[in-house]
C-alpha positions as CSV (number, residue, x, y, z in Angstrom):
1,M,133.4,22.5,124.9
2,D,131.9,21.8,121.5
3,L,128.2,21.3,121.3
4,K,126.7,19.3,118.4
5,V,123.1,20.0,117.7
6,Q,120.9,18.4,115.0
7,S,117.3,19.3,114.5
8,F,115.0,17.1,112.3
9,S,111.5,17.7,110.9
10,F,109.6,15.2,108.9
11,N,106.7,15.2,106.5
12,I,105.8,11.5,106.5
13,L,103.1,11.8,103.9
14,A,105.5,13.3,101.3
15,D,108.5,11.3,102.6
16,N,110.5,14.5,103.2
17,K,113.1,15.2,105.9
18,F,114.7,18.5,106.8
19,V,117.8,18.6,108.9
20,E,119.5,21.6,110.6
21,K,123.0,21.0,112.0
22,Y,125.2,23.2,114.3
23,A,128.6,22.6,115.8
24,P,129.3,25.7,118.0
25,S,131.7,25.9,120.9
26,L,130.1,27.0,124.2
27,N,132.9,29.5,124.9
28,L,131.4,31.5,122.0
29,A,128.0,31.5,123.7
30,E,126.7,34.6,125.5
31,R,123.6,33.4,127.3
32,A,120.7,31.0,127.2
33,E,117.1,32.0,127.9
34,A,113.8,30.2,128.1
35,G,110.9,31.5,126.1
36,Q,108.1,30.9,123.7
37,N,107.9,31.5,120.0
38,K,104.9,33.1,118.3
39,D,103.1,29.7,118.2
40,G,103.4,29.2,122.0
41,D,106.1,26.5,121.8
42,W,108.6,26.6,124.7
43,G,112.3,26.3,124.1
44,V,115.8,27.5,124.9
45,W,117.4,30.3,122.9
46,L,121.2,30.0,122.9
47,H,122.7,33.4,121.9
48,F,126.3,33.6,120.6
49,N,128.7,36.5,120.6
50,S,129.8,35.8,117.0
51,T,128.2,34.1,114.1
52,I,128.2,30.3,113.9
53,Y,127.5,28.1,111.0
54,Q,124.2,26.4,110.4
55,Y,124.0,23.6,107.9
56,D,120.6,22.8,106.3
57,E,119.8,19.7,104.4
58,S,116.6,18.8,102.6
59,Y,115.8,15.2,101.6
60,I,112.9,14.4,99.3
61,R,112.0,10.8,99.1
62,G,115.3,9.8,100.7
63,K,117.4,11.8,98.2
64,L,119.5,14.9,99.2
65,E,117.9,17.7,97.2
66,L,119.3,20.8,98.9
67,K,122.3,21.5,101.1
68,E,123.0,25.1,102.4
69,E,125.4,26.7,104.7
70,N,124.2,29.7,106.6
71,K,125.4,31.9,109.5
72,T,123.4,32.6,112.6
73,K,123.9,33.9,116.2
74,V,121.0,32.0,117.8
75,I,120.1,28.3,118.1
76,V,116.6,27.4,119.4
77,L,116.1,24.0,121.1
78,F,112.4,23.4,121.6
79,T,111.5,21.6,124.8
80,G,107.7,21.6,124.7
81,E,107.3,22.6,128.4
82,Q,107.9,25.8,130.3
83,D,109.5,24.1,133.3
84,L,111.9,22.1,131.2
85,A,112.8,25.1,129.1
86,K,113.6,27.2,132.3
87,R,115.6,24.3,133.8
88,S,117.5,23.7,130.5
89,A,118.3,27.4,130.1
90,K,119.7,27.5,133.7
91,A,121.9,24.5,133.0
92,F,123.1,25.9,129.7
93,N,124.0,29.2,131.4
94,L,126.1,27.2,133.9
95,L,127.8,25.3,131.1
96,I,128.5,28.6,129.2
97,Q,130.1,30.1,132.3
98,L,132.2,26.9,133.0
99,C,133.4,26.9,129.3
100,G,134.5,30.5,129.5
101,G,131.6,32.0,127.6
102,G,129.4,34.9,128.6
103,P,128.7,38.4,127.5
104,N,131.4,40.2,125.4
105,K,133.8,41.8,127.7
106,E,135.5,45.1,126.8
107,P,139.3,44.6,126.5
108,F,140.0,47.8,128.5
């Protein structure tokens, strides 16, 4: 099952928009866990067994100024609340299991 994730952040005063896009398959996912970042924001950390592509776009005054392709093994989806983060992580772990993902298994 493919998962399409887009994250937006805006700076309204400067008319800037920053976009992060991911398109991983959940069978590549290892686990999901709820947690807080250093600023205290709650979210779900999706960990992957192999690197996935992250596409970053920066728009300044509506014009695409920067487009980058990076690799990552973690996607963070911020929820804002501890309870929602924990419930979401539990649901993602079930989806990962149903899609054939999970921890790397030794072939022998």
